[in-house]
C-alpha positions in Angstrom: 37.4 142.1 -16.8 34.6 142.8 -19.2 34.2 140.5 -21.7 35.4 141.2 -25.3 35.5 139.3 -28.9 37.6 140.5 -31.5 37.6 141.3 -35.2 41.1 140.6 -36.9 41.5 142.3 -40.3 43.7 140.1 -42.4 42.4 141.4 -46.1 45.2 139.3 -48.2 47.2 141.5 -50.6 49.1 144.5 -49.9 49.4 147.0 -53.0 52.2 148.7 -51.3 54.0 145.5 -51.6 53.3 144.5 -54.9 50.3 142.3 -54.0 51.9 140.2 -51.2 49.7 138.4 -48.8 50.8 140.8 -46.0 49.4 138.8 -43.0 51.3 136.0 -44.2 54.7 137.8 -44.0 56.8 135.9 -41.4 58.6 138.2 -38.9 60.5 136.6 -36.0 59.6 133.2 -36.8 55.7 133.7 -37.2 53.2 135.9 -39.4 51.6 138.7 -38.6 48.2 137.0 -38.6 49.7 134.9 -36.0 50.6 137.9 -34.2 47.2 139.4 -34.1 45.8 136.0 -33.0 48.4 135.9 -30.1 47.4 139.1 -28.8 43.7 138.4 -28.8 43.9 135.1 -26.6 42.4 136.7 -23.4 39.3 137.6 -26.0 35.9 135.5 -25.9 35.5 135.1 -29.9 37.7 135.6 -32.7 36.5 136.8 -36.3 39.4 137.0 -38.9 38.2 138.8 -42.1 39.9 138.2 -45.2 40.5 135.2 -47.9 39.7 131.8 -46.4 42.5 130.6 -44.5 42.8 126.4 -44.3 45.6 126.5 -41.6 43.1 128.6 -39.0 41.6 126.2 -36.5 37.5 125.6 -36.1 37.3 128.1 -33.3 38.2 130.9 -35.4 35.1 132.2 -37.5 36.2 133.3 -40.7 34.2 135.8 -43.0 35.0 137.7 -46.1 34.0 141.5 -46.6 32.0 142.2 -49.7 33.2 142.8 -52.2 36.7 141.7 -51.6 39.2 144.4 -50.9 36.6 147.0 -50.2 38.5 148.1 -47.2 38.7 148.3 -43.4 35.2 149.5 -42.7 33.6 147.2 -45.2 35.8 144.3 -43.3 35.1 145.7 -39.8 30.9 145.7 -40.6 31.4 142.0 -42.0 33.4 140.9 -38.8 30.9 142.5 -36.1 28.1 140.8 -38.4 29.6 137.5 -38.0 29.8 137.7 -34.0 25.9 138.5 -34.1 23.6 139.7 -31.6 25.4 138.0 -28.8 28.7 140.0 -29.3 30.4 140.7 -26.1 30.0 144.2 -24.5 33.4 144.9 -26.0 35.0 144.6 -29.5 38.7 144.5 -30.1 39.5 145.6 -33.8 42.8 144.7 -34.5 44.6 144.7 -38.3 47.3 141.9 -38.8 50.2 144.0 -39.9 51.8 144.8 -36.5 54.6 142.3 -35.7 55.6 143.6 -32.4 52.1 143.3 -30.3 52.5 141.8 -27.0 50.5 139.7 -24.9 49.7 142.8 -22.8 48.6 145.3 -25.4 45.1 144.0 -25.8 44.3 143.6 -22.3 45.6 147.0 -21.3 43.3 148.6 -23.9 40.5 146.4 -22.3 41.5 148.0 -18.9 41.1 151.6 -20.0 38.2 151.1 -22.2 36.5 149.6 -19.1 37.4 151.9 -16.6 37.0 155.4 -18.8 33.8 154.2 -20.3 34.6 155.7 -23.6 33.0 154.8 -26.6 36.6 153.8 -28.1 40.2 153.3 -27.1 42.9 153.2 -29.3 46.8 152.7 -29.4 49.0 155.8 -30.2 52.7 155.8 -31.0 55.5 157.6 -29.1 54.3 160.8 -31.2 50.7 160.7 -30.1 49.6 159.5 -33.8 46.5 157.2 -32.9 46.2 153.7 -34.5 42.6 153.2 -35.6 43.0 149.3 -36.0 44.4 148.9 -32.9 41.6 149.6 -30.3 38.7 148.2 -28.3 34.8 149.3 -29.1 31.8 149.4 -27.4 29.8 147.1 -29.2 26.6 149.3 -29.4 28.9 152.4 -30.4 30.9 150.1 -33.2 27.3 148.9 -34.4 25.9 152.8 -34.5 28.8 154.2 -36.1 28.5 151.5 -39.1 24.9 152.0 -39.5 25.2 156.0 -39.7 27.3 155.4 -42.8 25.7 155.1 -46.4 28.0 152.8 -47.8 30.6 150.4 -45.6 32.7 150.2 -49.4 36.1 151.9 -49.4 35.9 154.0 -46.4 38.4 155.0 -44.4 38.4 154.0 -40.7 38.4 158.0 -39.7 34.5 157.7 -41.0 33.9 155.7 -38.0 35.8 157.2 -35.0 33.4 158.5 -32.7 33.8 161.8 -30.6 33.8 160.1 -27.5 37.3 158.2 -27.5 40.6 158.3 -25.8 44.1 157.0 -27.1 46.9 155.1 -24.9 50.4 155.5 -26.0 52.1 152.2 -26.5 54.9 150.9 -27.4 55.7 148.1 -30.1 52.6 149.0 -32.1 54.4 149.9 -35.3 52.3 148.5 -38.8 54.7 147.1 -41.5 53.1 148.7 -44.9 56.0 148.5 -46.9 59.2 146.6 -47.9 61.3 148.4 -45.8 59.5 148.3 -42.7 59.3 144.5 -43.3 62.8 144.5 -43.1 63.4 146.8 -40.5 61.1 144.7 -38.6 63.3 141.4 -39.5 66.5 143.0 -38.6 65.2 144.0 -35.0 63.9 140.6 -34.3 67.2 138.9 -35.4 69.0 141.4 -32.9 66.6 140.2 -30.3 64.9 143.7 -30.1 61.2 144.8 -31.2 61.7 148.6 -31.6 59.4 150.4 -34.4 59.3 149.1 -37.7 60.0 152.2 -39.0 63.1 153.0 -40.3 65.4 156.0 -38.4 65.7 158.8 -40.5 69.6 159.8 -41.8 70.8 163.2 -42.3 71.4 164.6 -45.3 74.3 166.6 -44.9 75.9 167.7 -48.4 78.6 164.7 -49.1 81.4 164.9 -51.8 80.2 163.6 -55.5 80.8 159.8 -55.3 82.4 158.0 -58.6 80.3 156.0 -60.4 81.4 152.8 -59.5 81.0 153.5 -55.9 77.6 155.0 -56.4 76.5 151.9 -58.1 77.9 149.7 -55.5 75.8 151.6 -52.8 72.6 151.1 -54.7 73.5 147.1 -55.1 74.2 146.4 -51.7 72.4 149.0 -49.3 69.2 149.8 -51.0 66.3 148.1 -49.6 65.0 145.2 -50.9 61.3 144.6 -51.8 59.4 141.8 -50.5 59.4 138.5 -51.8 55.7 137.2 -53.0 54.5 134.2 -55.5 53.4 134.9 -58.8 52.8 133.6 -61.8 55.8 134.0 -64.4 54.1 135.4 -67.2 52.8 138.4 -65.3 56.0 139.5 -63.6 58.6 140.2 -66.5 61.3 142.3 -64.8 61.0 140.8 -61.7 63.8 138.6 -60.4 63.7 135.1 -58.6 63.7 135.4 -54.6 64.6 131.5 -54.6 65.8 128.5 -57.0 63.9 127.4 -59.4 63.6 123.6 -59.7 61.7 121.4 -62.1 58.2 120.0 -61.6 58.6 117.6 -64.4 61.0 115.6 -66.6 62.1 117.1 -70.2 61.0 115.5 -72.4 58.1 114.1 -70.2 58.4 111.1 -72.5 60.7 109.3 -75.1 60.0 111.2 -78.2 61.1 111.2 -82.2 63.9 113.8 -82.3 63.3 113.7 -86.3 60.5 113.0 -88.7 60.9 109.6 -90.3 60.1 105.9 -89.2 60.1 104.5 -85.5 61.8 100.9 -86.3 62.2 98.0 -84.0 65.5 95.9 -84.5 68.0 95.8 -87.1 66.1 96.0 -90.3 64.5 95.3 -92.7 61.2 96.4 -91.7 57.8 95.7 -92.3 56.2 99.2 -92.7 52.6 99.5 -90.7 49.9 101.6 -91.8 49.2 104.1 -88.6 51.4 107.0 -87.8 52.6 108.8 -84.5 52.0 112.5 -84.9 52.9 115.0 -82.0 50.4 115.4 -79.7 48.5 112.4 -81.2 47.8 108.8 -79.8 50.6 106.6 -79.2 51.3 103.9 -81.8 50.7 100.5 -80.1 54.0 98.7 -79.6 56.5 97.6 -82.0 57.5 94.0 -82.7 60.7 93.1 -83.9 61.2 93.8 -87.6 58.0 96.2 -87.3 58.4 100.2 -88.4 55.6 102.8 -87.9 56.1 106.6 -89.6 56.5 109.0 -87.0 56.5 112.9 -86.9 59.1 115.2 -85.0 57.9 115.2 -81.1 55.6 112.1 -81.3 55.7 109.7 -78.6 57.5 106.5 -79.7 55.9 103.1 -79.3 57.1 100.6 -76.7 60.1 98.5 -78.5 61.1 101.0 -80.7 65.0 100.5 -81.3 65.5 104.1 -83.2 64.0 106.5 -85.6 65.2 106.2 -89.2 65.1 109.6 -90.7 63.1 110.4 -93.8 66.6 111.1 -95.5 68.3 107.9 -94.7 64.9 105.5 -95.7 63.9 103.8 -98.9 60.6 101.8 -99.1 59.9 99.3 -101.5 56.6 98.6 -103.7 55.9 95.7 -101.0 55.9 98.0 -98.0 59.4 97.1 -96.7 61.6 100.1 -95.1 65.3 100.0 -95.7 68.3 101.7 -94.5 70.3 103.4 -97.1 73.9 102.2 -97.4 76.3 104.1 -95.7 73.5 106.5 -93.7 74.8 107.1 -90.2 73.3 104.8 -87.6 71.6 107.1 -85.2 69.2 106.7 -82.4 67.3 110.3 -82.9 64.8 109.4 -80.0 64.9 112.1 -77.1 65.0 110.5 -74.0 62.2 110.8 -71.1 64.3 113.2 -68.3 67.6 113.8 -71.0 67.2 117.4 -70.6 66.1 117.8 -67.2 64.5 115.5 -64.5 62.0 116.4 -61.9 64.0 118.5 -58.9 66.5 119.7 -61.4 67.4 123.2 -61.2 66.1 125.6 -63.7 67.6 128.8 -62.5 69.1 130.0 -59.3 67.6 133.1 -56.9 68.5 136.3 -58.2 67.7 135.4 -62.1 65.9 137.9 -63.9 62.3 136.7 -65.1 62.8 137.1 -68.9 61.3 135.4 -72.1 63.7 132.7 -72.0 63.1 132.1 -68.1 59.3 131.8 -68.6 59.9 129.6 -71.5 62.1 127.0 -69.7 60.2 127.1 -66.4 56.9 126.1 -68.6 58.9 123.1 -70.2 59.2 121.7 -66.7 55.6 122.4 -65.7 56.5 125.6 -63.5 54.4 128.5 -64.1 54.8 130.4 -61.0 57.6 131.2 -58.6 58.8 133.3 -55.8 59.9 136.5 -57.1 60.9 140.1 -56.2 59.5 142.9 -58.4 59.1 144.4 -60.8 60.1 147.5 -59.9 57.1 150.1 -60.2 58.1 153.6 -61.1 56.4 157.0 -61.2 58.1 159.7 -63.3 57.9 163.3 -62.1 58.5 166.0 -64.8 59.5 169.4 -62.9 59.6 172.9 -64.1 56.8 175.5 -65.3 59.0 175.9 -69.1 58.2 172.1 -69.4 55.2 171.5 -71.6 54.4 167.7 -73.1 51.2 168.6 -75.2 49.6 171.5 -76.7 50.6 174.7 -77.9 53.9 176.4 -76.1 53.7 179.5 -74.4 55.8 182.2 -74.3 58.9 180.9 -72.3 57.8 177.2 -72.5 59.7 174.4 -74.2 58.3 170.7 -75.4 59.1 168.2 -73.0 61.6 165.9 -74.9 62.5 163.4 -72.9 59.4 162.5 -70.4 57.6 160.5 -73.0 60.5 158.3 -73.8 61.6 157.3 -70.2 59.0 154.5 -69.8 60.4 152.6 -72.6 63.9 153.4 -71.4 62.7 152.1 -67.9 61.3 148.8 -69.4 65.0 147.9 -70.8 65.7 147.6 -67.4 62.2 145.6 -66.3 61.1 148.8 -64.6 57.3 149.3 -64.9 56.1 152.5 -65.1 52.5 153.3 -63.7 52.4 156.7 -64.2 53.9 160.3 -65.6 53.0 163.5 -64.0 54.1 166.8 -64.6 54.9 169.1 -61.1 54.9 172.7 -61.1 57.9 175.1 -59.4 56.3 175.6 -55.9 58.0 175.7 -52.7 56.1 172.5 -50.9 55.4 170.5 -54.2 58.0 168.1 -53.6 56.7 167.4 -50.0 53.2 166.2 -51.6 55.2 164.1 -54.1 57.8 162.5 -51.5 54.6 162.2 -49.1 52.3 160.5 -51.4 54.3 157.0 -52.7 51.8 154.2 -52.4 51.8 151.6 -55.2 55.3 153.2 -55.9 58.9 151.7 -55.5 60.6 153.8 -57.6 60.2 157.7 -58.2 62.1 159.1 -61.0 62.3 163.1 -60.7 63.7 164.9 -63.7 65.2 168.4 -63.0 65.0 170.2 -59.7 68.3 168.6 -58.5 70.9 171.7 -58.7 71.1 174.5 -56.4 68.9 176.9 -58.7 66.4 179.3 -57.2 63.5 176.9 -58.6 65.6 173.7 -57.5 63.9 172.2 -54.2 64.1 168.7 -54.4 67.0 168.5 -51.9 65.5 170.2 -49.5 62.2 168.1 -49.9 64.1 165.3 -49.3 66.0 166.8 -46.1 62.5 167.6 -44.6 61.2 163.8 -45.5 64.4 162.6 -43.4 65.1 160.4 -46.1 68.4 158.5 -46.3 71.0 159.7 -48.4 72.5 157.2 -50.8 74.0 159.2 -53.5 74.7 162.9 -52.5 76.3 163.9 -55.8 77.7 162.1 -59.1 81.6 162.5 -59.9 80.8 162.5 -64.0 79.8 164.7 -66.7 77.2 165.1 -67.6 74.7 164.2 -64.3 76.8 165.4 -61.6 73.5 167.0 -59.9 72.2 163.6 -59.7 71.0 162.6 -56.2 69.5 159.1 -54.9 67.6 158.8 -51.6 65.2 156.2 -49.9 62.2 157.5 -48.2 61.1 156.1 -44.6 58.4 154.0 -46.7 61.1 152.2 -48.4 60.6 154.1 -51.7 63.5 154.9 -53.8 64.3 158.6 -55.2 66.2 159.0 -58.3 66.7 162.5 -58.8 68.1 163.4 -62.3 69.2 166.4 -64.0 66.9 168.4 -66.0 69.0 168.3 -69.3 67.6 165.0 -71.2 70.9 163.7 -72.4 72.1 163.8 -68.9 68.6 162.7 -67.1 69.0 159.8 -69.6 72.8 159.1 -69.5 72.4 158.7 -65.7 69.4 156.6 -65.5 71.0 154.3 -67.8 74.4 154.1 -66.0 72.5 153.4 -62.6 69.1 151.6 -63.6 70.8 148.2 -63.6 72.6 148.7 -60.1 69.1 150.0 -58.8 67.0 147.0 -60.1 69.9 144.7 -58.5 69.8 146.0 -55.3 66.1 146.4 -54.9 65.3 142.6 -56.4 68.3 140.9 -55.3 69.4 140.1 -58.5 72.4 139.0 -60.3 74.7 142.0 -61.7 74.6 142.0 -65.4 77.6 141.4 -67.3 79.0 144.7 -68.6 79.8 145.4 -72.1 83.4 146.2 -72.4 85.5 146.9 -75.5 88.3 149.3 -76.8 87.2 153.4 -77.5 89.4 154.0 -80.3 89.4 157.8 -79.8 89.4 157.8 -76.0 91.9 160.6 -75.5 89.9 162.9 -77.7 87.0 162.8 -75.1 88.5 162.3 -71.7 89.0 164.8 -68.9 89.3 165.1 -65.3 86.3 163.4 -64.7 84.5 160.2 -66.1 82.6 160.8 -69.1 79.5 159.7 -70.7 79.0 160.1 -74.6 77.1 158.8 -77.5 79.1 156.1 -79.5 78.6 153.9 -82.5 80.4 150.5 -83.2 83.4 150.9 -85.0 83.8 149.0 -88.3 86.5 146.3 -86.6 85.2 146.2 -83.4 85.2 148.2 -80.6 83.8 151.8 -80.6 84.0 155.5 -81.7 82.6 158.3 -79.3 81.3 161.5 -80.0 83.9 164.4 -78.0 81.5 167.0 -78.2 77.7 166.7 -76.7 74.6 168.9 -76.7 72.9 167.9 -73.3 69.9 170.2 -74.2 68.4 167.1 -76.5 68.4 163.9 -77.5 69.6 164.8 -81.3 73.1 163.2 -80.7 71.6 159.7 -80.1 70.0 159.6 -83.8 72.2 156.7 -85.7 74.2 156.0 -82.7 74.5 152.6 -80.9 74.9 153.5 -77.1 76.6 155.5 -74.6 80.2 154.8 -73.6 81.5 155.5 -69.9 84.8 157.2 -70.4 87.1 157.0 -67.3 89.4 160.4 -66.5 92.3 160.9 -68.4 91.6 157.7 -70.8 93.8 157.3 -73.7 93.2 155.4 -77.1 92.0 152.1 -77.3 91.2 151.7 -73.5 88.6 149.9 -72.3 85.4 151.3 -71.4 81.8 150.1 -70.6 79.2 150.4 -73.2 75.4 151.3 -72.5 73.7 150.0 -75.4 70.6 151.9 -76.8 67.0 149.8 -77.6 65.3 152.8 -79.4 
């Protein structure tokens, strides 16, 4: 067999999975980088291009493309330079995101390359689609292709592909570019099989409308989880802990004064020393029995301290003798080291949301980063030729009154909006939207969910072979809602075009969607009596604006104008009113935070 060297591209962070180190993801008991290295054991020398990985042996050459993260072509160039002029006649180029590579994949490609004499040989999947990052090149052809480019930075692999190539259909060459593909790959390994990591499409038969509780349960339990990764807690508000968070240090770190006053030793009276203990300052020297020192709240108490005497319980004579006031309570007023938490104590369980409180609690025990999922990254798509966000309105146009506030509403649930765009009414516009979901975990699409002439979303979802989670909802307003999952793992939330209906459904479903995608704990619902429920309820569940009643519970609005959000002015939230509800029945309250 002709000698071959290998270049393995292991370039660190994957933007489509929230910045996780993709080659380090474990599938089937090994990382995807290990899978790539195992596939090239028949090669002479191996170069790994990416961030330095100390766990790799000295036989592996490690280099970094310049600048870091500048794309696969720049990485291939860095790898070929590392091999130098003594590189083998054939060079294997392999990505480190292929969990199902077998020991025969690379040798088979090398055999075809040797026998065919082609400049490059690439693996292809069952549909014939070539994988340009599973290939074998003639070294001279690869070097020539790189030399012909003015710049290697941010170039696609297609820029390198020569005319003289062949493809070889092979099994087990599916890559893992999304959280859903990782999840499917792990399920396949657990089942003892290694099929394609791409999820099988589901049929989009028109289902019957689902009750709201059933739809929420589907989102919590069947939607694909985001991939976990390690991050600074302060930078991922809205994420969810993917593992329990434990203390790295005690709280307090040392014995500290709980009050302003005097650290004293013995029963008193005490001779007052002139030094003072401040929080964050130098610790006073140890006390002897009968001594005292001035001390501030939070200061490290000196050795020998019996207790802290509060200012309001103290009296000082002219000769600097400190006394405890008669009948004042005898208290220690010292916070002992580790009395709140000790090293290894649980701070928060898996599934806890990353909030300001969690960030603060973690920092107090020396924890600044953790394994998390999320936060969910959303793209908002506003639809309709009649909608206009800015500028003067033309004949037949109306102002977009909900799009500008949706990022704020999503943020209530920890969802981060990455952009908001307007889609014109075109026959294939949604196909483009559903096919371009990089760096996006959630598509929030407003409008085009019904059955009108311009309502194209459902057809596009069917063509994308997405898995339908919720066909429609048995609620008013918002019955035309659709929720689906693309083969990339991205969630599609199609909302009605009427502003109030869109907002009501978004508020009702967002918590369950976040719980499902991040593995978060279900939120505790706010439940109380709706005093005028009989004036609101009907044959199906309704969502209406409500205000807090003077003595508890809520009063809802029987009539709702869904074409604008004017009915929410001076309202405290929304209530979900079950079918045929009667006065003072318990209902769920969704608070407004506008």
